[in-house]
C-alpha positions in Angstrom: 0.0 0.0 0.0 1.5 3.3 -1.1 -0.4 5.5 1.4 -3.3 5.7 3.7 -6.6 6.7 2.0 -9.7 8.3 3.4 -12.7 6.5 1.9 -16.2 7.8 2.1 -18.8 4.9 1.8 -22.4 5.5 1.0 -24.4 2.4 2.2 -21.6 1.5 4.5 -23.8 0.1 7.3 -25.0 -2.8 5.2 -23.5 -6.2 4.9 -21.1 -5.4 2.1 -20.3 -1.9 3.5 -19.5 -3.3 6.9 -17.1 -5.9 5.5 -15.5 -3.3 3.3 -15.0 -1.0 6.3 -13.2 -3.8 8.2 -11.1 -4.6 5.1 -10.0 -1.0 4.7 -9.2 -0.4 8.3 -7.1 -3.6 8.4 -5.2 -2.2 5.4 -4.5 1.1 7.2 -7.1 3.2 5.5 -9.7 5.4 7.1 -13.4 4.7 6.4 -16.2 7.3 6.8 -19.8 6.2 6.4 -22.6 8.2 4.9 -25.7 7.3 6.8 -29.2 8.5 7.5 -28.7 8.0 11.3 -25.8 9.4 13.4 -23.1 7.2 14.9 -19.4 6.5 15.1 -17.6 7.3 11.9 -20.9 8.4 10.3 -21.7 11.5 8.4 -25.5 12.1 8.2 -26.9 12.6 4.8 -30.3 12.5 3.0 -29.6 12.2 -0.8 -33.2 12.8 -1.7 -33.3 16.3 -0.1 -29.9 17.6 1.0 -26.8 18.3 -1.1 -23.5 16.5 0.0 -20.7 18.9 0.8 -17.3 17.3 0.3 -15.4 20.5 1.3 -17.2 20.5 4.7 -16.3 16.9 5.2 -12.7 17.6 4.3 -12.6 20.5 6.8 -13.6 18.1 9.6 -12.1 14.8 8.6 -9.5 15.6 6.0 -9.8 15.3 2.2 -11.8 12.5 0.8 -9.6 10.4 -1.5 -12.2 7.9 -2.7 -16.0 7.5 -2.6 -17.7 4.1 -2.7 -21.4 4.2 -3.5 -23.2 1.1 -2.3 -26.5 2.9 -1.5 -29.8 1.5 -2.8 -33.0 -0.2 -1.8 -32.9 -4.0 -1.6 -33.9 -5.9 -4.7 -34.7 -9.1 -2.6 -38.1 -7.8 -1.4 -40.5 -10.0 -3.4 -42.8 -9.9 -5.3 -41.9 -6.6 -7.0 -44.8 -4.2 -6.8 -44.8 -0.9 -8.8 -43.9 0.9 -5.6 -41.0 -1.5 -4.9 -39.6 -1.1 -8.4 -39.8 2.6 -8.1 -37.8 2.5 -4.8 -35.2 0.2 -6.3 -34.5 2.6 -9.2 -35.1 5.9 -7.4 -32.9 5.1 -4.4 -29.9 4.3 -6.6 -30.4 7.3 -8.9 -30.9 9.8 -6.0 -27.8 8.7 -4.1 -25.6 8.6 -7.3 -26.8 12.0 -8.5 -26.1 13.5 -5.1 -22.6 12.1 -5.0 -21.8 13.1 -8.6 -23.0 16.7 -8.0 -20.9 16.8 -4.8 -17.8 15.8 -6.8 -18.6 18.4 -9.4 -18.8 21.2 -6.7 -15.8 20.1 -4.6 -12.7 22.2 -4.7 -10.5 19.1 -4.2 -11.9 16.2 -6.2 -11.6 12.6 -4.9 -9.2 10.5 -6.9 -11.9 7.9 -7.6 -15.5 6.9 -7.4 -16.3 3.2 -7.1 -20.0 3.1 -8.0 -22.2 0.2 -7.1 -23.7 -1.8 -10.0 -25.0 -5.3 -10.6 -24.8 -8.4 -12.8 -28.4 -7.8 -13.6 -27.0 -5.7 -16.5 -26.6 -8.9 -18.5 -30.1 -10.3 -18.2 -31.0 -14.0 -18.7 -28.3 -15.3 -21.1 -28.4 -19.1 -20.8 -25.0 -20.7 -21.2 -23.3 -17.7 -22.9 -20.0 -16.8 -21.3 -20.3 -13.1 -20.3 -17.5 -10.6 -19.6 -17.4 -6.9 -19.0 -17.4 -6.3 -22.7 -20.7 -8.2 -23.2 -23.8 -6.3 -24.3 -26.6 -5.5 -21.9 -29.5 -7.9 -21.6 -33.2 -7.4 -21.1 -35.4 -7.0 -18.1 -36.1 -4.6 -15.2 -32.8 -5.1 -13.5 -30.9 -4.5 -16.8 -32.8 -1.2 -17.2 -32.0 -0.3 -13.6 -28.3 -0.9 -14.0 -28.0 1.0 -17.3 -29.7 4.0 -15.7 -27.6 3.6 -12.5 -24.3 3.5 -14.4 -25.4 6.4 -16.6 -26.1 8.5 -13.5 -22.4 8.0 -12.4 -20.9 8.6 -15.8 -20.7 12.5 -15.6 -18.2 12.0 -12.7 -15.7 10.6 -15.3 -15.0 14.2 -16.3 -13.5 14.8 -12.9 -12.2 11.5 -11.5 -11.6 7.8 -12.2 -14.9 5.8 -12.1 -15.3 2.1 -11.7 -18.6 0.3 -11.9 -18.7 -2.7 -9.5 -21.1 -5.2 -11.1 -21.7 -7.4 -8.1 -23.2 -10.9 -8.2 -24.8 -13.0 -5.5 -22.8 -12.2 -2.4 -22.5 -15.2 0.0 -22.6 -13.9 3.5 -24.5 -14.8 6.7 -27.1 -12.1 5.7 -28.3 -11.1 2.3 -29.6 -13.6 -0.3 -28.0 -16.6 1.4 -30.2 -16.1 4.5 -33.5 -17.4 3.0 -31.7 -20.2 1.1 -30.1 -21.3 4.3 -33.4 -21.2 6.1 -35.1 -23.3 3.5 -32.3 -25.8 3.5 -32.4 -26.0 7.3 -36.1 -27.0 7.1 -35.4 -29.8 4.7 -36.8 -27.8 1.7 -33.7 -27.8 -0.5 -33.4 -29.0 -4.1 -32.9 -27.9 -7.7 -34.5 -24.7 -8.7 -36.1 -25.0 -12.2 -34.0 -28.1 -12.9 -30.8 -26.6 -11.3 -29.0 -25.9 -14.6 -29.2 -22.1 -14.5 -25.9 -20.3 -13.8 -25.7 -18.1 -10.6 -22.8 -15.5 -10.6 -21.7 -15.6 -6.9 -18.9 -14.2 -4.8 -18.0 -14.7 -1.1 -18.4 -11.7 1.1 -14.7 -11.5 2.0 -13.8 -11.6 -1.7 -16.4 -8.9 -2.4 -14.8 -6.6 0.2 -11.3 -7.4 -1.0 -12.3 -6.8 -4.6 -13.8 -3.4 -3.7 -10.6 -2.5 -1.8 -8.6 -3.6 -4.9 -10.6 -1.2 -7.0 -10.0 1.6 -4.5 -6.2 1.1 -4.6 -5.7 0.3 -8.2 -6.0 2.4 -11.4 -9.0 0.5 -12.8 -11.9 2.2 -14.6 -15.2 1.1 -16.3 -17.3 -1.9 -15.5 -15.8 -4.7 -13.4 -17.5 -8.0 -12.7 -17.3 -8.8 -9.0 -18.0 -12.6 -9.2 -15.9 -15.7 -8.4 -13.8 -17.1 -11.2 -15.6 -20.5 -11.1 -19.3 -20.1 -12.1 -21.8 -22.4 -10.4 -25.2 -23.7 -11.4 -28.1 -23.3 -9.0 -28.1 -27.0 -8.5 -24.4 -27.0 -7.6 -24.8 -24.2 -5.1 -28.0 -25.6 -3.4 -26.5 -29.1 -3.2 -23.3 -27.8 -1.6 -25.3 -25.8 0.9 -27.4 -28.8 1.8 -24.2 -30.9 2.3 -22.6 -28.2 4.6 -25.8 -28.0 6.7 -26.2 -31.8 6.8 -29.6 -31.7 5.1 -31.0 -33.6 2.2 -31.1 -32.2 -1.3 -34.4 -33.6 -2.7 -37.1 -30.9 -2.9 -37.3 -29.6 -6.5 -38.9 -26.2 -7.1 -40.3 -26.0 -10.6 -39.7 -22.8 -12.5 -43.4 -22.2 -13.3 -44.2 -22.3 -9.5 -41.4 -19.7 -8.7 -42.7 -17.5 -11.5 -46.3 -17.9 -10.4 -45.6 -17.0 -6.7 -42.8 -14.4 -7.1 -43.6 -13.0 -10.5 -41.0 -10.9 -12.3 -38.7 -10.8 -9.2 -38.6 -14.6 -9.1 -37.8 -14.8 -12.8 -35.0 -12.3 -12.8 -33.5 -13.1 -9.5 -33.9 -16.9 -9.2 -34.5 -18.1 -12.8 -32.0 -16.0 -14.8 -28.9 -17.8 -16.1 -25.7 -15.7 -16.1 -22.4 -17.4 -16.7 -20.2 -14.5 -15.9 -16.4 -14.3 -15.6 -14.4 -11.6 -13.7 -12.1 -10.9 -16.6 -11.0 -7.4 -15.5 -10.1 -8.5 -11.9 -8.2 -11.5 -13.1 -6.3 -9.6 -15.8 -5.4 -7.0 -13.2 -3.8 -9.5 -10.8 -6.6 -9.9 -8.2 -6.5 -13.3 -6.4 -9.6 -14.9 -4.9 -9.6 -16.6 -1.6 -12.8 -18.5 -2.5 -12.7 -19.8 -6.0 -15.1 -22.8 -5.6 -18.7 -22.3 -4.4 -18.2 -24.8 -1.6 -15.3 -22.6 -0.3 -17.5 -19.6 -0.6 -20.3 -21.2 1.4 -17.9 -22.4 4.0 -16.5 -18.9 4.3 -20.1 -17.5 4.7 -21.2 -20.0 7.3 -17.9 -20.0 9.3 
């Protein structure tokens, strides 16, 4: 590490933000959290109504070197109502617009913006191998990601911008929570045949990859997924084995679609065989390359 950085994290109190804060502090960096509620290391903000003043933050805490934007309403609340879909999109655009405007006004610009993004950009692509250079797909999540990244793009006139297209993060909370609960109650089996590809990454590799983007001169879209893709069947079977539960209860695709609607189709039934080409070519090494390793890390 060349020097200690001050990193301002929006959405820093969530699962990924908390892990990133720990990763940065262990590396000797300073993390400041943008939050709606006051607390230690927190700077209170309301992106929907109040401008963000980086110069004021710098006067109190020192210049902000890097901003990481992880803010956004959860996509795992299902089914998606019209209100839920509005919140998913609006929460991401309002936080990103507020941050970009703050960068434009700041006397001393941060050296980088690491903006949250998602693999939903690629849509449902079957067995097609997808990299950062692949075209966008179809669907609500693809539309959200395109708008989200477009909102951050004006910041490229002032600083380095990387778009962290994150997959399914395996941590004790998040998407793994309900899958673990189902498995614990002996309701585990292949989803829609178990052949769809789920782009996953362990929580500790997610935090390490974000820290890597903070410290390295990397711009543009970056897939934050493990180097070894896994099918839904492989992941669910590995989870059942780790929890000592049977893998026998199939969930047909039509039932998931019927109960969960568009959210079920895009979150659970989309197939995305994604590779982290930019991370690998830049020298990043994964601690959890196999989905069993990722699950063990999450459940440890």
